[in-house]
Each structure stands twice: as structure tokens, then as C-alpha cells.
C-alpha positions as CSV (number, residue, x, y, z in Angstrom):
1,X,-73.0,-3.9,131.6
2,X,-76.8,-3.5,131.3
3,X,-77.1,-0.3,133.2
4,X,-73.9,1.0,131.6
5,X,-75.4,0.4,128.1
6,X,-78.8,1.8,129.0
7,X,-77.5,5.0,130.6
8,X,-74.6,5.5,128.2
9,X,-77.0,5.4,125.2
10,X,-79.2,8.0,126.8
11,X,-76.2,10.0,127.9
12,X,-74.7,9.8,124.4
13,X,-77.9,11.2,122.9
14,X,-77.7,14.2,125.3
15,X,-74.0,14.5,124.4
16,X,-74.7,14.6,120.6
17,X,-77.5,17.2,121.1
18,X,-74.9,19.1,123.2
19,X,-72.4,18.8,120.3
20,X,-75.0,20.3,118.0
21,X,-75.7,23.1,120.4
22,X,-71.9,23.5,121.0
23,X,-71.3,23.7,117.3
24,X,-73.9,26.4,116.9
25,X,-72.3,28.3,119.8
26,X,-68.6,27.7,119.2
27,X,-68.4,27.4,115.4
28,X,-71.1,29.8,114.2
29,X,-72.1,32.4,116.9
30,X,-68.9,33.1,118.9
31,X,-66.5,33.6,115.9
32,X,-69.0,35.8,114.1
33,X,-70.3,38.0,117.0
34,X,-67.3,38.3,119.2
35,X,-63.6,39.2,118.7
36,X,-61.0,36.5,119.3
37,X,-60.0,38.4,122.4
38,X,-63.6,38.3,123.8
39,X,-63.8,34.6,123.0
40,X,-60.5,34.1,124.8
41,X,-61.9,35.8,127.9
42,X,-65.0,33.6,128.0
43,X,-63.0,30.4,127.7
44,X,-60.2,31.4,130.1
45,X,-62.5,32.4,133.0
46,X,-64.2,29.1,132.7
47,X,-60.8,27.3,132.6
48,X,-59.5,29.1,135.7
49,X,-62.7,28.5,137.7
50,X,-62.8,24.8,136.7
51,X,-59.2,24.4,137.9
52,X,-59.9,26.1,141.2
53,X,-63.2,24.4,141.8
54,X,-61.5,21.0,141.2
55,X,-59.1,21.8,144.1
56,X,-62.0,23.1,146.2
57,X,-63.8,19.8,146.3
58,X,-60.9,18.6,148.4
59,X,-61.1,15.2,146.7
60,X,-64.6,14.3,148.0
61,X,-65.7,13.4,144.5
62,X,-63.1,10.7,144.3
63,X,-64.2,9.4,147.7
64,X,-67.8,9.4,146.5
65,X,-66.9,7.3,143.4
66,X,-64.8,4.8,145.3
67,X,-66.4,4.5,148.7
68,X,-70.1,5.3,148.3
69,X,-71.0,1.6,147.8
70,X,-70.1,1.2,151.5
71,X,-72.5,4.0,152.5
72,X,-75.5,3.1,150.3
73,X,-78.7,2.3,152.1
74,X,-82.3,1.6,151.0
75,X,-83.8,4.5,153.0
76,X,-82.0,7.1,150.8
77,X,-80.1,8.5,153.8
78,X,-76.9,6.7,152.9
79,X,-75.5,7.1,156.4
80,X,-75.5,10.9,156.0
81,X,-73.0,10.9,153.1
82,X,-74.5,13.9,151.3
83,X,-74.2,16.4,154.2
84,X,-70.7,15.1,154.9
85,X,-69.7,15.7,151.2
86,X,-71.3,19.2,151.1
87,X,-69.5,20.2,154.3
88,X,-66.2,19.2,152.8
89,X,-67.1,21.2,149.7
90,X,-67.9,24.3,151.8
91,X,-64.6,24.1,153.6
92,X,-62.9,23.7,150.2
93,X,-64.7,26.7,148.7
94,X,-63.7,28.9,151.7
95,X,-60.0,27.8,151.3
96,X,-60.3,28.5,147.5
97,X,-61.8,31.9,148.0
98,X,-59.1,32.9,150.4
99,X,-56.3,31.6,148.1
100,X,-57.9,33.5,145.2
101,X,-57.9,36.7,147.2
102,X,-54.3,36.2,148.1
103,X,-53.1,35.4,144.6
104,X,-55.3,37.9,142.8
105,X,-52.5,40.6,142.5
106,X,-50.3,37.9,140.8
107,X,-53.1,37.0,138.3
108,X,-53.6,40.7,137.6
109,X,-49.9,41.3,137.0
110,X,-49.7,38.2,134.7
111,X,-52.6,39.5,132.6
112,X,-51.7,43.2,132.3
113,X,-49.5,42.8,129.3
114,X,-51.4,40.5,126.9
115,X,-54.8,39.8,128.6
116,X,-56.0,43.2,130.0
117,X,-59.7,42.3,129.4
118,X,-59.3,39.4,131.9
119,X,-58.3,41.8,134.7
120,X,-61.8,43.4,134.6
121,X,-63.5,40.0,135.4
122,X,-61.1,38.3,137.8
123,X,-63.5,39.1,140.7
124,X,-66.2,37.0,139.2
125,X,-64.1,33.9,139.3
126,X,-65.3,33.3,142.9
127,X,-68.9,33.0,141.8
128,X,-68.1,30.5,139.0
129,X,-65.9,28.5,141.5
130,X,-68.8,28.2,144.0
131,X,-71.3,27.0,141.5
132,X,-69.0,24.7,139.6
133,X,-67.6,23.2,142.8
134,X,-71.0,22.3,144.2
135,X,-72.4,21.1,140.8
136,X,-69.5,18.6,140.6
137,X,-70.2,17.3,144.1
138,X,-74.0,17.0,143.5
139,X,-73.5,15.5,140.0
140,X,-71.1,12.8,141.2
141,X,-73.4,12.0,144.1
142,X,-76.4,11.7,141.7
143,X,-74.2,9.4,139.5
144,X,-73.4,7.3,142.5
145,X,-77.2,6.8,142.8
146,X,-77.1,5.2,139.4
147,X,-78.3,8.2,137.5
148,X,-75.4,9.6,135.5
149,X,-77.4,11.2,132.7
150,X,-79.1,14.1,134.5
151,X,-75.9,16.0,135.0
152,X,-75.0,15.3,131.4
153,X,-78.3,16.9,130.3
154,X,-77.8,19.9,132.4
155,X,-74.2,20.6,131.2
156,X,-74.6,19.5,127.6
157,X,-78.1,20.9,126.8
158,X,-79.6,23.1,129.5
159,X,-76.5,25.2,130.0
160,X,-75.8,25.6,126.3
161,X,-79.4,26.6,125.5
162,X,-79.1,29.3,128.1
163,X,-75.8,30.5,126.6
164,X,-77.3,30.7,123.1
165,X,-80.2,32.8,124.5
166,X,-77.7,35.1,126.1
167,X,-75.8,35.4,122.9
168,X,-79.0,36.3,121.1
169,X,-79.8,39.0,123.6
170,X,-76.3,40.5,123.0
171,X,-76.6,40.2,119.2
172,X,-79.8,42.2,119.3
173,X,-78.2,44.9,121.5
174,X,-80.3,44.0,124.5
175,X,-77.2,43.4,126.5
176,X,-73.8,45.2,126.6
177,X,-70.7,42.9,126.6
178,X,-70.3,43.4,130.3
179,X,-73.9,42.4,130.9
180,X,-73.4,39.4,128.6
181,X,-70.4,38.2,130.6
182,X,-72.5,38.3,133.7
183,X,-75.3,36.4,132.0
184,X,-72.8,33.9,130.7
185,X,-71.6,33.3,134.3
186,X,-75.3,32.9,135.4
187,X,-75.9,30.4,132.6
188,X,-73.0,28.3,133.8
189,X,-74.2,28.6,137.4
190,X,-77.9,27.6,137.0
191,X,-77.3,23.9,136.5
192,X,-76.2,23.7,140.1
193,X,-79.5,25.0,141.3
194,X,-81.4,22.7,139.0
195,X,-79.7,19.5,140.1
196,X,-80.2,20.6,143.8
197,X,-83.9,21.0,143.0
198,X,-84.0,17.5,141.4
199,X,-82.4,15.8,144.4
200,X,-84.9,17.5,146.7
201,X,-87.9,16.6,144.5
202,X,-86.8,12.9,144.3
203,X,-86.3,12.6,148.1
204,X,-82.6,12.1,147.7
205,X,-81.6,15.4,149.5
206,X,-81.1,14.6,153.2
207,X,-78.9,16.8,155.5
208,X,-79.0,14.6,158.6
209,X,-75.5,13.6,159.7
210,X,-74.8,10.1,160.9
211,X,-71.5,10.6,162.6
212,X,-71.6,7.2,164.2
213,X,-71.0,5.5,160.9
214,X,-67.8,7.5,160.3
215,X,-65.5,5.4,162.5
216,X,-61.8,5.9,162.5
217,X,-61.3,3.3,159.8
218,X,-63.8,4.9,157.5
219,X,-62.5,8.4,158.1
220,X,-59.0,7.3,157.3
221,X,-60.2,5.7,154.1
222,X,-62.1,8.8,153.1
223,X,-59.1,11.0,153.9
224,X,-56.6,8.9,152.0
225,X,-58.8,8.5,148.9
226,X,-59.7,12.2,149.0
227,X,-56.1,13.3,149.2
228,X,-55.2,11.3,146.1
229,X,-58.4,12.4,144.4
230,X,-57.3,16.0,144.8
231,X,-54.1,15.2,143.0
232,X,-56.1,13.2,140.4
233,X,-58.6,16.0,139.8
234,X,-56.1,18.8,139.6
235,X,-53.8,16.9,137.3
236,X,-56.7,15.9,135.0
237,X,-58.0,19.4,134.8
238,X,-54.5,20.7,134.2
239,X,-54.0,18.2,131.4
240,X,-57.2,19.4,129.8
241,X,-56.6,23.1,130.3
242,X,-53.0,23.9,130.9
243,X,-52.4,24.5,127.2
244,X,-55.0,27.2,127.1
245,X,-53.6,28.8,130.3
246,X,-50.0,28.7,128.9
247,X,-51.1,30.1,125.5
248,X,-52.9,32.9,127.2
249,X,-49.7,33.7,129.2
250,X,-47.3,33.3,126.3
251,X,-49.3,34.5,123.3
252,X,-52.3,36.4,124.7
253,X,-56.1,36.2,124.8
254,X,-56.3,36.6,121.0
255,X,-54.4,33.3,120.5
256,X,-56.3,31.7,123.3
257,X,-59.5,32.5,121.6
258,X,-58.4,30.9,118.3
259,X,-57.1,27.8,120.2
260,X,-60.4,27.5,122.2
261,X,-62.5,27.5,119.1
262,X,-60.3,24.9,117.3
263,X,-60.0,22.9,120.5
264,X,-63.8,22.4,120.4
265,X,-63.7,20.6,117.1
266,X,-60.9,18.3,118.3
267,X,-62.6,17.5,121.6
268,X,-65.8,16.6,119.8
269,X,-64.2,13.2,119.2
270,X,-64.2,12.3,122.9
271,X,-67.5,13.9,124.0
272,X,-69.6,10.6,123.8
273,X,-67.2,9.0,126.2
274,X,-68.3,11.2,129.1
275,X,-71.5,9.5,129.7
276,X,-69.9,6.0,129.6
277,X,-67.1,7.0,132.0
278,X,-69.5,8.4,134.5
279,X,-71.5,5.3,134.9
280,X,-68.5,3.0,134.4
281,X,-66.9,4.6,137.5
282,X,-69.9,3.6,139.6
283,X,-70.1,0.1,138.1
284,X,-66.4,-0.5,138.4
285,X,-66.5,0.5,142.1
286,X,-69.3,-2.0,142.8
287,X,-67.4,-4.7,140.9
288,X,-64.2,-4.1,142.9
289,X,-66.1,-4.2,146.1
290,X,-67.7,-7.6,145.1
291,X,-64.4,-8.8,143.6
292,X,-66.3,-9.4,140.4
293,X,-63.4,-9.8,137.8
294,X,-65.8,-10.8,135.0
295,X,-67.7,-7.5,135.2
296,X,-64.4,-5.6,135.3
297,X,-63.2,-7.4,132.2
298,X,-66.5,-6.8,130.5
299,X,-66.4,-3.1,131.2
300,X,-62.9,-2.8,129.9
301,X,-63.4,-4.8,126.7
302,X,-66.7,-3.3,125.7
303,X,-65.8,0.3,126.5
304,X,-62.6,0.0,124.4
305,X,-64.4,-1.5,121.4
306,X,-67.5,0.8,121.5
307,X,-65.5,4.0,122.0
308,X,-63.0,3.2,119.4
309,X,-65.8,2.8,116.8
310,X,-67.4,6.1,117.8
311,X,-64.0,7.9,118.1
312,X,-62.8,6.7,114.7
313,X,-66.1,7.8,113.1
314,X,-65.9,11.3,114.6
315,X,-62.2,11.9,114.2
316,X,-62.3,11.0,110.5
317,X,-65.5,12.8,109.9
318,X,-64.0,16.0,111.4
319,X,-60.7,15.8,109.5
320,X,-62.5,14.9,106.3
321,X,-64.3,18.3,106.5
322,X,-61.4,20.3,107.9
323,X,-61.4,22.9,105.0
324,X,-65.2,23.2,105.4
325,X,-64.8,23.8,109.1
326,X,-62.3,26.6,108.5
327,X,-64.7,28.1,106.1
328,X,-67.4,28.0,108.7
329,X,-65.5,29.6,111.6
330,X,-63.6,32.1,109.4
331,X,-60.1,32.6,108.0
332,X,-58.8,34.1,111.2
333,X,-58.9,30.6,112.7
334,X,-56.7,29.0,109.9
335,X,-53.7,29.0,112.3
336,X,-55.7,26.4,114.4
337,X,-56.2,23.9,111.6
338,X,-53.6,21.4,113.0
339,X,-54.9,22.0,116.5
340,X,-58.0,20.3,115.4
341,X,-56.1,17.3,114.0
342,X,-53.8,16.7,117.0
343,X,-56.4,17.3,119.7
344,X,-58.7,14.9,117.8
345,X,-56.0,12.4,117.5
346,X,-55.2,12.5,121.2
347,X,-58.9,12.1,122.0
348,X,-59.1,9.1,119.7
349,X,-56.1,7.5,121.5
350,X,-58.0,8.1,124.8
351,X,-61.2,6.6,123.4
352,X,-59.3,3.5,122.1
353,X,-58.2,2.6,125.6
354,X,-61.8,2.7,127.0
355,X,-62.6,3.0,130.7
356,X,-59.1,2.3,131.9
357,X,-59.2,5.3,134.2
358,X,-62.4,4.0,135.8
359,X,-60.8,0.6,136.5
360,X,-57.6,2.0,137.9
361,X,-59.3,4.9,139.9
362,X,-61.7,2.6,141.7
363,X,-59.2,-0.2,142.4
364,X,-57.0,-0.6,145.5
365,X,-54.1,0.8,143.3
366,X,-55.8,4.1,142.8
367,X,-52.7,5.8,144.1
368,X,-50.8,4.6,141.0
369,X,-53.1,6.6,138.8
370,X,-52.3,9.7,140.8
371,X,-48.6,9.2,140.3
372,X,-49.1,8.6,136.6
373,X,-51.2,11.8,136.2
374,X,-48.6,13.8,138.1
375,X,-45.9,12.6,135.8
376,X,-48.1,13.5,132.8
377,X,-48.6,17.1,134.1
378,X,-44.8,17.5,134.3
379,X,-44.5,16.1,130.8
380,X,-47.3,18.3,129.4
381,X,-45.9,21.5,130.8
382,X,-42.4,20.7,129.7
383,X,-43.6,19.9,126.1
384,X,-45.6,23.1,126.1
385,X,-42.6,25.2,127.2
386,X,-40.6,23.5,124.4
387,X,-43.1,23.5,121.5
388,X,-45.3,26.6,122.0
389,X,-42.4,29.0,121.3
390,X,-41.4,27.0,118.2
391,X,-44.8,25.9,116.8
392,X,-47.4,28.2,118.5
393,X,-50.9,26.7,118.8
394,X,-49.9,23.5,116.9
395,X,-47.2,22.9,119.5
396,X,-49.6,23.1,122.3
397,X,-51.9,20.6,120.5
398,X,-49.0,18.2,119.9
399,X,-48.1,18.4,123.6
400,X,-51.7,17.4,124.6
401,X,-51.9,14.5,122.1
402,X,-48.5,13.1,123.1
403,X,-49.3,13.4,126.8
404,X,-52.6,11.6,126.4
405,X,-50.9,8.9,124.4
406,X,-48.2,8.3,127.1
407,X,-50.8,8.3,129.9
408,X,-53.0,5.7,128.3
409,X,-50.0,3.5,127.3
410,X,-49.0,3.5,131.0
411,X,-52.5,2.7,132.1
412,X,-52.8,-0.2,129.6
413,X,-49.4,-1.7,130.7
414,X,-50.4,-1.4,134.4
415,X,-53.8,-3.2,133.9
416,X,-52.2,-5.8,131.7
417,X,-49.3,-6.7,134.0
418,X,-51.2,-6.3,137.3
419,X,-54.6,-7.9,136.4
420,X,-54.0,-9.6,133.1
421,X,-56.6,-7.4,131.4
422,X,-56.1,-7.1,127.7
423,X,-59.1,-5.7,125.7
424,X,-57.9,-5.8,122.1
425,X,-58.8,-8.4,119.5
426,X,-59.2,-8.7,115.7
427,X,-62.3,-6.5,115.7
428,X,-60.0,-3.4,116.2
429,X,-58.2,-4.3,112.9
430,X,-61.6,-4.5,111.2
431,X,-62.5,-1.1,112.5
432,X,-59.2,0.3,111.0
433,X,-60.0,-1.3,107.6
434,X,-63.5,0.0,107.6
435,X,-62.3,3.4,108.5
436,X,-59.9,3.5,105.5
437,X,-62.6,2.0,103.3
438,X,-64.9,4.8,104.2
439,X,-62.5,7.8,104.5
440,X,-60.5,7.7,101.2
441,X,-63.5,7.6,98.7
442,X,-65.1,10.5,100.6
443,X,-61.9,12.4,100.7
444,X,-61.2,11.9,97.0
445,X,-64.5,13.4,95.8
446,X,-63.7,16.3,93.5
447,X,-66.5,18.5,94.7
448,X,-66.5,22.3,94.1
449,X,-69.8,23.2,95.6
450,X,-70.6,25.6,98.5
451,X,-68.8,24.4,101.6
452,X,-72.0,23.5,103.4
453,X,-73.1,21.3,100.5
454,X,-69.6,19.9,100.2
455,X,-69.7,19.0,104.0
456,X,-73.1,17.4,103.7
457,X,-72.2,15.2,100.6
458,X,-68.8,14.1,102.0
459,X,-70.3,13.4,105.4
460,X,-73.2,11.4,104.0
461,X,-71.0,9.2,101.8
462,X,-68.5,8.7,104.6
463,X,-71.3,7.8,107.1
464,X,-72.8,5.2,104.7
465,X,-69.5,3.6,104.0
466,X,-68.5,3.5,107.7
467,X,-71.7,2.8,109.6
468,X,-73.2,0.1,107.3
469,X,-70.2,-2.3,107.6
470,X,-70.0,-1.6,111.4
471,X,-73.7,-2.5,111.8
472,X,-73.9,-5.5,109.4
473,X,-70.7,-7.1,110.5
474,X,-71.8,-6.6,114.2
475,X,-68.4,-5.1,115.1
476,X,-69.8,-3.8,118.4
477,X,-72.7,-5.7,119.9
478,X,-73.5,-2.8,122.2
479,X,-73.8,-0.4,119.3
480,X,-75.9,-2.9,117.4
481,X,-78.2,-3.2,120.3
482,X,-78.6,0.5,120.6
483,X,-79.2,0.9,116.8
484,X,-81.8,-1.9,116.8
485,X,-83.8,-0.1,119.5
486,X,-83.9,3.0,117.3
487,X,-84.7,1.1,114.2
488,X,-87.5,-0.8,115.9
489,X,-88.9,2.3,117.4
490,X,-89.2,3.8,113.9
491,X,-90.4,0.4,112.6
492,X,-87.5,0.1,110.1
493,X,-86.9,-3.4,111.4
494,X,-89.6,-5.6,113.0
495,X,-89.8,-6.2,116.8
496,X,-88.9,-9.7,117.8
497,X,-92.3,-10.2,119.6
């Protein structure tokens, strides 16, 4: 767990900085500068391109996570794995571009009634698909080299800073909206070039094939893992984005814009988990290869405990300030209030089950995860068809939360009955008690100040009442270790030596 703790702490710092930048972008700038329809356009083109790019990888990312330990060498050539992965990616991109060309008339027809603005920018999807596809391949490859935080920095900080700069140019009338959309696409694309440069600079970019290593057995393994990885990737992306796509189709870009902004506040709860999951994938793959059950148990237990602490703090902190958040984004987003609650709740359930997806996805039963995800897509789409017409945006959020809850329950049951892994203990009860102890006094404060002052006071009281018991009762040793490093750095507590 050492490398997981080290990189997850650094990655979490990047994520939190990204949350701050995301808050500036999503909560302050976008709602005030753009219409809900324009916001919907920006979010939906990224959603579509992400979904297509995930298919375009042809599952090579899953093969990288699970099989790269068998390719790893000390000379940084890794038996030609990188050129092999990039070749698969190029084939996938060409297939995706052809399919996008074929289905373009259908997308246009679907958008003409309620999302006419989207029709103007459909052609730019191919650019986003290209750069997002190859960023994901290079980022997963770099993570397999035991460096999961660089990609996090590029996506959470570098990209968002660029977007804020583009928004500023538009605000001061230096860009038209059309030019801004092009600049927005460029900002999303540039991290791919940056991570490519990093790999070249560090001597990790080698394009020499080593076809002799790819014997029939290895090719079969890569093929089978990639096939199920395609299914995994598509279903995960659909679980994350199908609600926005269906809202756009059933309610229009205006509703999609409201949902996208409110979705951000809910998803904030799970953002810190990203850095942990990325390195946990690599560590779990190595542990399965070495049949190291102790490390697997360690990953599972510590990830559940640490992420439940972080998730509880963020979920309650967001909901405690829900009225202040609506004040910040504007009254036109009031219809998305319960979107924030249910998306946040779904993310909390996901955090509470830790790195279960990493353990399942890198085990010999990785196919089971694919089947579970496929069932969940069917469930999510069915619930959306049932609940969106009745409850609108809230119905979509309830569908997402319920789907995540069912998925993680099934993962938990599988790991328990197949491997006897059970990560929960009395510490989780302590977290619930501390959460209640911190939330209700902060919630009950009868403040009538400006909403920013109200947010700061409530958040400060809640943070003190939550974080101090977590630290002094040592609920999570990993979090205490990370906190001690920060406190020692600022000389708040003395160094042991």
C-alpha cells in the first residue's frame, strides 16, 4: 500500500485543486456567462466524444491494466507494448470515425427538434474523439509505469486552467462563441500532446515492436481481455453519461445544461477516489500476478475506509450548503437541487465500497464485472425511461444513484463469497456517528448572513467537528499519516527525528 498512499495523496491534492478550478468554471463562470443551452452544448459534445473514444480504444486500456506486468522490462522497452497499444488505438479511431460519419445523419435528426445548436458542432466530435482516445491510452500506460498522478494533473488542473483562460477571452469579447467552442475543444485536446511529450522526455516512448514476444497465448489473452474491456469501458461511460444523453434527447439542451451544472456538485463527492483507483488498478494487477492475497485484502480494506471518510465529509459538506450553492449558480438551477443530493449519495455509496472494481477487474474473474456492468446499463436506461418523464432531472439522478448502489452491492457479494473479502468493521459505525455529530449542529445554525459568509461559517464548524474526531481517534491510519506529513511540514507537530 506504500506506493498507493504516496501517489493517492499527491493525486488527491491535484484533484482538490481541480475541484476548486472546476467550481470556478462550473459554478461561477459558466452559469453567469453562458445560457443553459450553451452550457448543455459544451457538456454534451464532451459526453458524446468520451463515449465514442472509449469504444475506440478497442479495450486496450483494460489489457494494459491487467497484462502489462507480464510485459514490464528494466530497459523501458517493455517488449514493444506501447507501439502495439497505439496501433490498436489508431485502428479503433479509424473505425470510430467511419461509424461517426455513417451515423451523423441520425444524430442530426435526433437533435433538430430540441438541440439545434448541437447540429452545428457535430463535425468537431471526431477531433475530440482522437485526442481523448489517445490521451486515455497514454495515461493508462503511464499509470502502469507506476506514475498515476501526471494524467490527473493534466486533466484536473492543466486542462481546467486552459478552459478558464478561454472563458476569460470570451467574456472580454476577444472570442465569439463559435471561436470559444473551438478553443474549448483545443483545451481538452492539449493534455494528450503534453503527456506524449512527457513520455518522450523521460525515455519511456519507444516505438520498436517486439513481435516475437506476442506468441499465440499472449495474443489470445490480450484479445479476450480487450474484448471484455470494451464492454466494461462502454458500460462505465454509459453509466456515467447516459442520463445526460437521455435528458438531452427527452428534455433538450436547456435541461441538459441545468443537469450538467448540478451533476458537478454531486460528483465532487467521488473525485478524490480517481487517483486511488488508478494506482489501485496497477497494484492489484501485480498482487494477482504474485498471488499476494494479503496485499489484495489490504487494498480493499484501506480503500473502503479512507474513501468512506472522504466521501462522508464531502457529501455532507455539499448538502449542508445546498441553499448557498443554489444562490451561487442562480435560481434557474433550482430544479436541479435534488440532482445534487442523489448524485452525491450515489457517489458516497460508490466510495464506501472502495477499490472493489480494481480487484474484480484485474482478477481472473474480470468477465463477471463485464456482465454486471451490462446488467447495470439495462437497469439504468430502464429506470431513466420510467423516471425522467415523471420526475424530470431528479428522476435521472435517482436512476444513477440506484444503479450505482446495485452495482456495488453485487461487487461486494461477489468478492465476499468468492474470496472471503469483507472490508467493514466498527470504524465505519464511528464514521457515521462522527458525521451525525458534525452535521446537525452546523445545519441547525440560525444564520441570516450573505450566502458566502453563511457557507464559510457552516463549513468551518462542520469541518472542525468532523475532522478533529477523525484525526484524534485515528479512524483512518492512511489519512492520519497524510495529515501528519502536512502538519510536520508546517511545523505544527514536531518531526520524530
